[in-house]
N, C-alpha and C positions, 0 to 999 in steps of 0.2 A: 627669483621669485621668494624662495624660502627666506633669503636674508632679509628682504623688505618686510616680510611679516615678522620675523624675528626681532628686528630693530624697531618695528612699530609697538610690538608688545613691550619691550624694554622701555621705550619712551612712554607709553600708556602707564606701566607700573610705577615709574619714577614720578610722573605727574600726580597720580593717585596718592603717593606717599607724601608729596610736597603740599598738595591741596587738602590733606585730610586734617580735621580739626585737632588742635592740640588740647590736651587737657586744660579745663580753665584754670586750675591753680597748680602750677608746676612747683613741686616742693624739692628742696635738697635731699638727697639721699644720706640717711642716717645709719652709719655701720659701727658695730661694737668691735673693739679690738682689745687685745690684752694690753693693761698698763704696765709702766715701769714696777710700780709697788707690787702688782700681781706677779711679775715676773720674778721679783726677789722672793717673794713667798712661795713660788712654784720651785724655785731652785732649792731654797732651805728645805722644803718639805721633801723633796726627792732625796737630797742628801741625807736627811734624817733617816728616812725609810732605809736607805742602803747601810747606813751605820747600825740600825737597828736589827737588820738581817745579817750583819757581818759580811756585806759584800764589798767592803773597802771603799776606797775614795772614788768618786765618779766625775766624769765631765758631763755638764748638763747644758743644753741649748734651749732657748725659749724663743719661737718666732711669733710675730704679730699676725693679724688677719691676712695680710698680704703675703706672708711667708718670709718676711724679712727678719734678720735677727734682732731681737729686742734685748737679750741678756744672755751671754756665754761664760761659763765658769769652767775653766779646765783645772782638774785635780793636780795637785803638786807633782804627782808621779805618773801623770797621764802620758800616753804614747802620742807621737806626731799626729796620728790620724784620728784620734779621739774627738778633737774638736769639730773636723769635718763629718764625721760619722753622727755625731750627737746633733748637728745642725740639719743634715740630710734627713735624718729620722723625725726631727720635729717638723721640717718642711712637708715630709710624705704624710705624715699624720694629719696635718692641718689640710693639705691638698685633697686628700681623699676622705676626710671627715670619719676616719676610723683609725685604730691601732694600726701599727706597722705590721704586727703578727697577722692581722686579718687580711690586710691588703696584699700581703706576701702570699698567702693562700689563695687569694682571689685573682691575683696576677700570674700564678705560676704557669710554667710552660703547659700549653694544652688548653688553657683557660682561655675563654673570649677576651678577657681584659689584658692578656699578656703583652699586648703592644704598648700599655702604659708604662712599663718598665723603661721604654726607651725615652721617656721625658727626661729633661734636664734636672738634675739634683734629686731625684726620688731615689730610695734605696730599698730593696727587699730584705730588710733585717729587722728583727724585733726590736723594740725600745723606744717606739715614738708613741705618743698619745695625743689626740686632739684636746685642746682647752676649750670647754664649753661654757657659754652663758645661757642657760635655758636651753632652747633648741639650736641657738646660734654658735657657730664654730668661730671663736675669737682668736685662736692661735694654736700652737702646737708645742709640746715639750718632748725633747729626744734626750736619752740618756745613753752614754757609752763608757765602757771600761769596768763595769762591776764584775766581780768575780763570780757572780750568779749567771753569767753569760746573758743571752739575748732575753730570756725570761726574767732573769734579775734586773736587767736594764729596764724592761717593760714595767714590773711592778714597781719601781723606784719612780719611773715617769708617771705612772698612774697616781702615785701618792701625790706628786707635784700638781698634776691636773685637779685631783680631788680637793686640794687645799684651796682653791679659789672658785670651785664648781657652783657654790651657792652664792655668789657675790653679784 
C-alpha cells in the first residue's frame, strides 16, 4: 500500500512540473567570465607585485568562471609542482568565492565545511584570490613559488585580481 501511495506522489509531482506554466519570455543566461586580455593583465600585475616585494619569480595561473585554465605562466626557475599548485589555488578561490587563506581556515579539521577538502582540485594553501567583476566571480588567480611563502603568494595574487577589479 505504501509503495502505491509513494508512486502516486511521484507521478503527481512530475505531472505538476510538466504542466506548470513556463515563463513567458525565456531568455538565455548571460554569465561574465575573465577574458584573455584580463588574464594577461592579471598575470603581469601579480608578477610585478612579487618583483616589487623581492619575492622572486612566480608561477601564475588564471582560471575562468567555469574553473578552467585561461592562462598559466610558469617561472623560468619553477619547480615541477608550481603549475599544478597555482592552478588549484586559482580554482579553489573561484569555487568558494574567497581567498584560499580564508577557505583554508573555514575548512580546517573540526570545522563544519571540512568535508569540502575532499573535492577534486581544491587545495588548502594560501595564494589564491577570486577575480571579481562587481559582485560576480568571473575567475580566480593562483600564485605559487614566491619566496614570501603562502602569504607572499596571496599578496601577489591579490594584486593580479585587483588589476582588473574595476573593469
